[in-house]
Biopython code that builds the backbone (N, CA, C, O; Angstrom):
import numpy as np
from Bio.PDB.StructureBuilder import StructureBuilder

atoms = [
    (1, "UNK", "N", (29.809, -16.706, -39.674)),
    (1, "UNK", "CA", (29.795, -16.346, -38.271)),
    (1, "UNK", "C", (28.662, -15.348, -38.025)),
    (1, "UNK", "O", (28.392, -14.492, -38.867)),
    (2, "UNK", "N", (28.006, -15.460, -36.880)),
    (2, "UNK", "CA", (26.894, -14.586, -36.535)),
    (2, "UNK", "C", (27.361, -13.158, -36.283)),
    (2, "UNK", "O", (28.448, -12.921, -35.756)),
    (3, "UNK", "N", (26.505, -12.213, -36.677)),
    (3, "UNK", "CA", (26.817, -10.810, -36.416)),
    (3, "UNK", "C", (26.584, -10.478, -34.948)),
    (3, "UNK", "O", (27.345, -9.709, -34.361)),
    (4, "UNK", "N", (25.540, -11.050, -34.346)),
    (4, "UNK", "CA", (25.214, -10.844, -32.942)),
    (4, "UNK", "C", (24.979, -12.198, -32.306)),
    (4, "UNK", "O", (24.460, -13.105, -32.957)),
    (5, "UNK", "N", (25.350, -12.349, -31.053)),
    (5, "UNK", "CA", (25.064, -13.603, -30.380)),
    (5, "UNK", "C", (26.018, -13.883, -29.244)),
    (5, "UNK", "O", (26.889, -13.077, -28.917)),
    (6, "UNK", "N", (25.834, -15.034, -28.657)),
    (6, "UNK", "CA", (26.654, -15.448, -27.527)),
    (6, "UNK", "C", (28.105, -15.565, -27.971)),
    (6, "UNK", "O", (28.407, -16.154, -29.009)),
    (7, "UNK", "N", (28.989, -14.999, -27.176)),
    (7, "UNK", "CA", (30.412, -15.062, -27.476)),
    (7, "UNK", "C", (30.899, -13.950, -28.388)),
    (7, "UNK", "O", (32.101, -13.831, -28.624)),
    (8, "UNK", "N", (29.994, -13.137, -28.901)),
    (8, "UNK", "CA", (30.376, -12.042, -29.781)),
    (8, "UNK", "C", (30.681, -10.792, -28.958)),
    (8, "UNK", "O", (30.051, -10.549, -27.929)),
    (9, "UNK", "N", (31.629, -10.022, -29.406)),
    (9, "UNK", "CA", (31.962, -8.767, -28.737)),
    (9, "UNK", "C", (30.802, -7.787, -28.892)),
    (9, "UNK", "O", (30.156, -7.729, -29.939)),
    (10, "UNK", "N", (30.556, -7.038, -27.857)),
    (10, "UNK", "CA", (29.502, -6.028, -27.884)),
    (10, "UNK", "C", (30.165, -4.662, -27.760)),
    (10, "UNK", "O", (30.883, -4.395, -26.796)),
    (11, "UNK", "N", (29.920, -3.807, -28.735)),
    (11, "UNK", "CA", (30.502, -2.464, -28.695)),
    (11, "UNK", "C", (29.727, -1.639, -27.678)),
    (11, "UNK", "O", (28.519, -1.450, -27.819)),
    (12, "UNK", "N", (30.409, -1.156, -26.669)),
    (12, "UNK", "CA", (29.781, -0.372, -25.603)),
    (12, "UNK", "C", (29.945, 1.098, -25.935)),
    (12, "UNK", "O", (31.068, 1.586, -26.066)),
    (13, "UNK", "N", (28.848, 1.799, -26.070)),
    (13, "UNK", "CA", (28.918, 3.200, -26.460)),
    (13, "UNK", "C", (29.030, 4.141, -25.266)),
    (13, "UNK", "O", (29.407, 5.301, -25.431)),
    (14, "UNK", "N", (28.709, 3.661, -24.065)),
    (14, "UNK", "CA", (28.713, 4.548, -22.899)),
    (14, "UNK", "C", (30.035, 4.545, -22.137)),
    (14, "UNK", "O", (30.251, 5.425, -21.304)),
    (15, "UNK", "N", (30.903, 3.611, -22.389)),
    (15, "UNK", "CA", (32.123, 3.469, -21.592)),
    (15, "UNK", "C", (33.017, 4.701, -21.593)),
    (15, "UNK", "O", (33.500, 5.099, -20.533)),
    (16, "UNK", "N", (33.252, 5.314, -22.739)),
    (16, "UNK", "CA", (34.208, 6.420, -22.839)),
    (16, "UNK", "C", (33.854, 7.548, -21.870)),
    (16, "UNK", "O", (34.737, 8.071, -21.189)),
    (17, "UNK", "N", (32.584, 7.930, -21.796)),
    (17, "UNK", "CA", (32.235, 9.059, -20.920)),
    (17, "UNK", "C", (32.439, 8.719, -19.450)),
    (17, "UNK", "O", (32.792, 9.597, -18.662)),
    (18, "UNK", "N", (32.227, 7.472, -19.067)),
    (18, "UNK", "CA", (32.445, 7.090, -17.669)),
    (18, "UNK", "C", (33.936, 6.946, -17.354)),
    (18, "UNK", "O", (34.380, 7.328, -16.271)),
    (19, "UNK", "N", (34.690, 6.411, -18.276)),
    (19, "UNK", "CA", (36.127, 6.231, -18.062)),
    (19, "UNK", "C", (36.885, 7.555, -18.045)),
    (19, "UNK", "O", (37.964, 7.645, -17.460)),
    (20, "UNK", "N", (36.330, 8.573, -18.680)),
    (20, "UNK", "CA", (36.987, 9.881, -18.717)),
    (20, "UNK", "C", (36.405, 10.856, -17.696)),
    (20, "UNK", "O", (36.757, 12.035, -17.693)),
    (21, "UNK", "N", (35.518, 10.371, -16.833)),
    (21, "UNK", "CA", (34.962, 11.212, -15.778)),
    (21, "UNK", "C", (33.816, 12.097, -16.208)),
    (21, "UNK", "O", (33.451, 13.027, -15.489)),
    (22, "UNK", "N", (33.242, 11.829, -17.367)),
    (22, "UNK", "CA", (32.145, 12.660, -17.866)),
    (22, "UNK", "C", (30.790, 11.955, -17.780)),
    (22, "UNK", "O", (29.788, 12.475, -18.272)),
    (23, "UNK", "N", (30.756, 10.798, -17.170)),
    (23, "UNK", "CA", (29.492, 10.074, -17.040)),
    (23, "UNK", "C", (28.550, 10.770, -16.075)),
    (23, "UNK", "O", (28.989, 11.490, -15.178)),
    (24, "UNK", "N", (27.269, 10.556, -16.259)),
    (24, "UNK", "CA", (26.269, 11.147, -15.366)),
    (24, "UNK", "C", (25.520, 10.009, -14.690)),
    (24, "UNK", "O", (24.965, 9.129, -15.349)),
    (25, "UNK", "N", (25.516, 10.044, -13.370)),
    (25, "UNK", "CA", (24.851, 9.024, -12.578)),
    (25, "UNK", "C", (23.578, 9.606, -11.971)),
    (25, "UNK", "O", (23.408, 10.825, -11.942)),
    (26, "UNK", "N", (22.688, 8.747, -11.489)),
    (26, "UNK", "CA", (21.446, 9.243, -10.894)),
    (26, "UNK", "C", (21.725, 10.156, -9.709)),
    (26, "UNK", "O", (20.937, 11.063, -9.440)),
    (27, "UNK", "N", (22.811, 9.942, -9.002)),
    (27, "UNK", "CA", (23.150, 10.796, -7.862)),
    (27, "UNK", "C", (23.575, 12.200, -8.308)),
    (27, "UNK", "O", (23.587, 13.132, -7.504)),
    (28, "UNK", "N", (23.919, 12.345, -9.577)),
    (28, "UNK", "CA", (24.321, 13.642, -10.114)),
    (28, "UNK", "C", (23.119, 14.495, -10.524)),
    (28, "UNK", "O", (23.267, 15.694, -10.759)),
    (29, "UNK", "N", (21.951, 13.898, -10.611)),
    (29, "UNK", "CA", (20.763, 14.595, -11.098)),
    (29, "UNK", "C", (20.063, 15.285, -9.938)),
    (29, "UNK", "O", (19.828, 14.683, -8.890)),
    (30, "UNK", "N", (19.736, 16.547, -10.136)),
    (30, "UNK", "CA", (19.050, 17.312, -9.104)),
    (30, "UNK", "C", (17.986, 18.182, -9.756)),
    (30, "UNK", "O", (18.264, 18.894, -10.722)),
    (31, "UNK", "N", (16.773, 18.125, -9.230)),
    (31, "UNK", "CA", (15.667, 18.929, -9.729)),
    (31, "UNK", "C", (15.225, 19.908, -8.655)),
    (31, "UNK", "O", (15.343, 19.621, -7.463)),
    (32, "UNK", "N", (14.721, 21.050, -9.066)),
    (32, "UNK", "CA", (14.196, 22.011, -8.109)),
    (32, "UNK", "C", (13.032, 21.367, -7.356)),
    (32, "UNK", "O", (12.142, 20.777, -7.968)),
    (33, "UNK", "N", (13.042, 21.480, -6.036)),
    (33, "UNK", "CA", (11.981, 20.895, -5.223)),
    (33, "UNK", "C", (12.147, 19.404, -4.976)),
    (33, "UNK", "O", (11.262, 18.767, -4.405)),
    (34, "UNK", "N", (13.260, 18.851, -5.396)),
    (34, "UNK", "CA", (13.515, 17.421, -5.241)),
    (34, "UNK", "C", (13.549, 17.040, -3.773)),
    (34, "UNK", "O", (14.112, 17.759, -2.947)),
    (35, "UNK", "N", (12.949, 15.914, -3.457)),
    (35, "UNK", "CA", (12.950, 15.399, -2.089)),
    (35, "UNK", "C", (13.799, 14.138, -2.025)),
    (35, "UNK", "O", (14.078, 13.518, -3.051)),
    (36, "UNK", "N", (14.207, 13.763, -0.829)),
    (36, "UNK", "CA", (14.970, 12.539, -0.607)),
    (36, "UNK", "C", (14.203, 11.680, 0.384)),
    (36, "UNK", "O", (13.377, 12.186, 1.144)),
    (37, "UNK", "N", (14.469, 10.409, 0.378)),
    (37, "UNK", "CA", (13.765, 9.484, 1.266)),
    (37, "UNK", "C", (14.773, 8.728, 2.126)),
    (37, "UNK", "O", (15.902, 8.474, 1.707)),
    (38, "UNK", "N", (14.350, 8.379, 3.315)),
    (38, "UNK", "CA", (15.162, 7.540, 4.201)),
    (38, "UNK", "C", (14.240, 6.497, 4.812)),
    (38, "UNK", "O", (13.118, 6.810, 5.211)),
    (39, "UNK", "N", (14.705, 5.271, 4.884)),
    (39, "UNK", "CA", (13.943, 4.190, 5.496)),
    (39, "UNK", "C", (14.597, 3.829, 6.822)),
    (39, "UNK", "O", (15.815, 3.670, 6.894)),
    (40, "UNK", "N", (13.808, 3.702, 7.850)),
    (40, "UNK", "CA", (14.306, 3.270, 9.157)),
    (40, "UNK", "C", (13.631, 1.947, 9.460)),
    (40, "UNK", "O", (12.405, 1.838, 9.426)),
    (41, "UNK", "N", (14.441, 0.947, 9.755)),
    (41, "UNK", "CA", (13.907, -0.385, 10.021)),
    (41, "UNK", "C", (14.365, -0.851, 11.388)),
    (41, "UNK", "O", (15.344, -0.352, 11.944)),
    (42, "UNK", "N", (13.643, -1.809, 11.909)),
    (42, "UNK", "CA", (13.985, -2.369, 13.208)),
    (42, "UNK", "C", (15.322, -3.097, 13.125)),
    (42, "UNK", "O", (15.570, -3.813, 12.155)),
    (43, "UNK", "N", (16.182, -2.929, 14.118)),
    (43, "UNK", "CA", (17.434, -3.675, 14.133)),
    (43, "UNK", "C", (17.235, -5.117, 14.608)),
    (43, "UNK", "O", (18.185, -5.898, 14.643)),
    (44, "UNK", "N", (16.009, -5.464, 14.969)),
    (44, "UNK", "CA", (15.697, -6.794, 15.493)),
    (44, "UNK", "C", (14.886, -7.575, 14.466)),
    (44, "UNK", "O", (13.790, -7.163, 14.088)),
    (45, "UNK", "N", (15.425, -8.695, 14.022)),
    (45, "UNK", "CA", (14.827, -9.452, 12.929)),
    (45, "UNK", "C", (13.414, -9.946, 13.202)),
    (45, "UNK", "O", (12.583, -9.937, 12.293)),
    (46, "UNK", "N", (13.119, -10.367, 14.395)),
    (46, "UNK", "CA", (11.809, -10.958, 14.670)),
    (46, "UNK", "C", (11.055, -10.199, 15.754)),
    (46, "UNK", "O", (10.272, -10.793, 16.495)),
    (47, "UNK", "N", (11.279, -8.910, 15.854)),
    (47, "UNK", "CA", (10.643, -8.121, 16.912)),
    (47, "UNK", "C", (9.182, -7.837, 16.583)),
    (47, "UNK", "O", (8.806, -7.724, 15.416)),
    (48, "UNK", "N", (8.386, -7.726, 17.599)),
    (48, "UNK", "CA", (7.003, -7.284, 17.446)),
    (48, "UNK", "C", (6.985, -5.801, 17.810)),
    (48, "UNK", "O", (7.234, -5.433, 18.958)),
    (49, "UNK", "N", (6.694, -4.971, 16.844)),
    (49, "UNK", "CA", (6.668, -3.527, 17.070)),
    (49, "UNK", "C", (5.301, -3.163, 17.624)),
    (49, "UNK", "O", (4.280, -3.352, 16.964)),
    (50, "UNK", "N", (5.294, -2.640, 18.838)),
    (50, "UNK", "CA", (4.040, -2.318, 19.513)),
    (50, "UNK", "C", (3.588, -0.888, 19.243)),
    (50, "UNK", "O", (2.390, -0.609, 19.269)),
    (51, "UNK", "N", (4.518, 0.013, 18.987)),
    (51, "UNK", "CA", (4.160, 1.405, 18.732)),
    (51, "UNK", "C", (5.282, 2.082, 17.955)),
    (51, "UNK", "O", (6.446, 1.694, 18.052)),
    (52, "UNK", "N", (4.917, 3.085, 17.194)),
    (52, "UNK", "CA", (5.884, 3.883, 16.448)),
    (52, "UNK", "C", (5.564, 5.346, 16.724)),
    (52, "UNK", "O", (4.461, 5.810, 16.435)),
    (53, "UNK", "N", (6.526, 6.070, 17.282)),
    (53, "UNK", "CA", (6.345, 7.493, 17.579)),
    (53, "UNK", "C", (7.144, 8.291, 16.553)),
    (53, "UNK", "O", (8.374, 8.303, 16.587)),
    (54, "UNK", "N", (6.446, 8.948, 15.654)),
    (54, "UNK", "CA", (7.103, 9.692, 14.580)),
    (54, "UNK", "C", (7.184, 11.190, 14.856)),
    (54, "UNK", "O", (7.606, 11.950, 13.984)),
    (55, "UNK", "N", (6.791, 11.628, 16.045)),
    (55, "UNK", "CA", (6.710, 13.063, 16.355)),
    (55, "UNK", "C", (8.050, 13.775, 16.179)),
    (55, "UNK", "O", (8.100, 14.837, 15.559)),
    (56, "UNK", "N", (9.131, 13.215, 16.709)),
    (56, "UNK", "CA", (10.443, 13.871, 16.589)),
    (56, "UNK", "C", (10.896, 13.938, 15.132)),
    (56, "UNK", "O", (11.441, 14.949, 14.690)),
    (57, "UNK", "N", (10.666, 12.860, 14.397)),
    (57, "UNK", "CA", (11.053, 12.846, 12.983)),
    (57, "UNK", "C", (10.253, 13.879, 12.203)),
    (57, "UNK", "O", (10.813, 14.609, 11.384)),
    (58, "UNK", "N", (8.959, 13.946, 12.447)),
    (58, "UNK", "CA", (8.098, 14.895, 11.731)),
    (58, "UNK", "C", (8.454, 16.342, 12.058)),
    (58, "UNK", "O", (8.282, 17.228, 11.219)),
    (59, "UNK", "N", (8.946, 16.587, 13.265)),
    (59, "UNK", "CA", (9.287, 17.948, 13.691)),
    (59, "UNK", "C", (10.685, 18.378, 13.256)),
    (59, "UNK", "O", (11.040, 19.548, 13.398)),
    (60, "UNK", "N", (11.479, 17.456, 12.733)),
    (60, "UNK", "CA", (12.853, 17.778, 12.339)),
    (60, "UNK", "C", (12.872, 18.750, 11.161)),
    (60, "UNK", "O", (12.001, 18.709, 10.292)),
    (61, "UNK", "N", (13.869, 19.615, 11.149)),
    (61, "UNK", "CA", (13.999, 20.618, 10.094)),
    (61, "UNK", "C", (14.123, 19.962, 8.724)),
    (61, "UNK", "O", (14.916, 19.039, 8.536)),
    (62, "UNK", "N", (13.346, 20.440, 7.786)),
    (62, "UNK", "CA", (13.420, 19.953, 6.413)),
    (62, "UNK", "C", (12.563, 18.741, 6.117)),
    (62, "UNK", "O", (12.433, 18.355, 4.956)),
    (63, "UNK", "N", (11.975, 18.132, 7.133)),
    (63, "UNK", "CA", (11.152, 16.941, 6.911)),
    (63, "UNK", "C", (9.807, 17.366, 6.333)),
    (63, "UNK", "O", (9.130, 18.230, 6.890)),
    (64, "UNK", "N", (9.427, 16.763, 5.224)),
    (64, "UNK", "CA", (8.172, 17.080, 4.552)),
    (64, "UNK", "C", (7.068, 16.130, 4.997)),
    (64, "UNK", "O", (5.925, 16.548, 5.180)),
    (65, "UNK", "N", (7.403, 14.857, 5.173)),
    (65, "UNK", "CA", (6.401, 13.864, 5.573)),
    (65, "UNK", "C", (7.085, 12.679, 6.227)),
    (65, "UNK", "O", (8.248, 12.386, 5.952)),
    (66, "UNK", "N", (6.353, 12.006, 7.089)),
    (66, "UNK", "CA", (6.818, 10.772, 7.724)),
    (66, "UNK", "C", (5.711, 9.743, 7.538)),
    (66, "UNK", "O", (4.556, 9.998, 7.877)),
    (67, "UNK", "N", (6.061, 8.594, 7.006)),
    (67, "UNK", "CA", (5.093, 7.528, 6.790)),
    (67, "UNK", "C", (5.536, 6.286, 7.541)),
    (67, "UNK", "O", (6.722, 5.959, 7.573)),
    (68, "UNK", "N", (4.594, 5.608, 8.132)),
    (68, "UNK", "CA", (4.870, 4.333, 8.796)),
    (68, "UNK", "C", (4.364, 3.207, 7.907)),
    (68, "UNK", "O", (3.691, 3.446, 6.905)),
    (69, "UNK", "N", (4.690, 1.997, 8.278)),
    (69, "UNK", "CA", (4.174, 0.843, 7.549)),
    (69, "UNK", "C", (2.656, 0.839, 7.516)),
    (69, "UNK", "O", (2.057, 0.479, 6.502)),
    (70, "UNK", "N", (2.028, 1.238, 8.621)),
    (70, "UNK", "CA", (0.563, 1.296, 8.672)),
    (70, "UNK", "C", (0.026, 2.316, 7.665)),
    (70, "UNK", "O", (-1.005, 2.081, 7.034)),
    (71, "UNK", "N", (0.716, 3.437, 7.515)),
    (71, "UNK", "CA", (0.299, 4.447, 6.531)),
    (71, "UNK", "C", (0.353, 3.875, 5.119)),
    (71, "UNK", "O", (-0.569, 4.072, 4.327)),
    (72, "UNK", "N", (1.428, 3.171, 4.811)),
    (72, "UNK", "CA", (1.580, 2.598, 3.475)),
    (72, "UNK", "C", (0.531, 1.530, 3.211)),
    (72, "UNK", "O", (-0.007, 1.448, 2.107)),
    (73, "UNK", "N", (0.235, 0.709, 4.216)),
    (73, "UNK", "CA", (-0.820, -0.296, 4.069)),
    (73, "UNK", "C", (-2.169, 0.369, 3.837)),
    (73, "UNK", "O", (-2.934, -0.067, 2.976)),
    (74, "UNK", "N", (-2.470, 1.424, 4.600)),
    (74, "UNK", "CA", (-3.752, 2.119, 4.478)),
    (74, "UNK", "C", (-3.916, 2.765, 3.100)),
    (74, "UNK", "O", (-5.032, 2.868, 2.593)),
    (75, "UNK", "N", (-2.817, 3.196, 2.501)),
    (75, "UNK", "CA", (-2.871, 3.816, 1.178)),
    (75, "UNK", "C", (-2.828, 2.795, 0.047)),
    (75, "UNK", "O", (-2.894, 3.162, -1.126)),
    (76, "UNK", "N", (-2.717, 1.517, 0.395)),
    (76, "UNK", "CA", (-2.667, 0.475, -0.618)),
    (76, "UNK", "C", (-1.298, 0.273, -1.233)),
    (76, "UNK", "O", (-1.154, -0.495, -2.185)),
    (77, "UNK", "N", (-0.281, 0.954, -0.700)),
    (77, "UNK", "CA", (1.079, 0.808, -1.217)),
    (77, "UNK", "C", (1.682, -0.503, -0.737)),
    (77, "UNK", "O", (2.387, -1.179, -1.486)),
    (78, "UNK", "N", (1.407, -0.858, 0.501)),
    (78, "UNK", "CA", (1.979, -2.065, 1.093)),
    (78, "UNK", "C", (3.303, -1.762, 1.751)),
    (78, "UNK", "O", (3.837, -0.661, 1.614)),
    (79, "UNK", "N", (3.827, -2.722, 2.457)),
    (79, "UNK", "CA", (5.081, -2.544, 3.175)),
    (79, "UNK", "C", (6.287, -2.855, 2.317)),
    (79, "UNK", "O", (6.163, -3.251, 1.158)),
    (80, "UNK", "N", (7.448, -2.671, 2.900)),
    (80, "UNK", "CA", (8.704, -3.031, 2.250)),
    (80, "UNK", "C", (9.069, -4.413, 2.760)),
    (80, "UNK", "O", (9.264, -4.579, 3.964)),
    (81, "UNK", "N", (9.170, -5.418, 1.886)),
    (81, "UNK", "CA", (9.478, -6.774, 2.344)),
    (81, "UNK", "C", (10.779, -6.821, 3.145)),
    (81, "UNK", "O", (11.720, -6.078, 2.865)),
    (82, "UNK", "N", (10.818, -7.687, 4.124)),
    (82, "UNK", "CA", (11.988, -7.794, 4.996)),
    (82, "UNK", "C", (13.242, -8.192, 4.228)),
    (82, "UNK", "O", (14.351, -7.892, 4.670)),
    (83, "UNK", "N", (13.091, -8.855, 3.096)),
    (83, "UNK", "CA", (14.259, -9.288, 2.331)),
    (83, "UNK", "C", (14.722, -8.221, 1.342)),
    (83, "UNK", "O", (15.756, -8.390, 0.696)),
    (84, "UNK", "N", (13.967, -7.119, 1.212)),
    (84, "UNK", "CA", (14.347, -6.063, 0.272)),
    (84, "UNK", "C", (15.518, -5.269, 0.827)),
    (84, "UNK", "O", (15.542, -4.933, 2.011)),
    (85, "UNK", "N", (16.482, -4.970, -0.024)),
    (85, "UNK", "CA", (17.613, -4.137, 0.387)),
    (85, "UNK", "C", (17.236, -2.689, 0.169)),
    (85, "UNK", "O", (16.860, -2.288, -0.933)),
    (86, "UNK", "N", (17.340, -1.906, 1.234)),
    (86, "UNK", "CA", (17.017, -0.480, 1.117)),
    (86, "UNK", "C", (18.187, 0.355, 1.559)),
    (86, "UNK", "O", (18.113, 1.584, 1.535)),
]
sb = StructureBuilder()
sb.init_structure("model")
sb.init_model(0)
sb.init_chain("A")
sb.init_seg("    ")
for serial, (resi, resn, name, xyz) in enumerate(atoms, 1):
    if name == "N":
        sb.init_residue(resn, " ", resi, " ")
    sb.init_atom(name, np.array(xyz, "f"), 0.0, 1.0, " ", f" {name:<3s}", serial, name[0])
structure = sb.get_structure()
């Protein structure tokens, strides 16, 4: 019988810490100066966006930067595909 392969049991080494409440998730990690991101998308699937006013968002307390799709395109990052879950 094969030692490893399809149908063989796999010993999971991480399960105990998660089952006992000692697991660490990415949401548990915090670094000094850490920033968070939020994506705002159109609620209309096939809308033509004529303008984006980011002034209120940029002026909000704690906001470090606001980027639009045009900003990301200009920087060579590109947009977020419509089928991407964010």
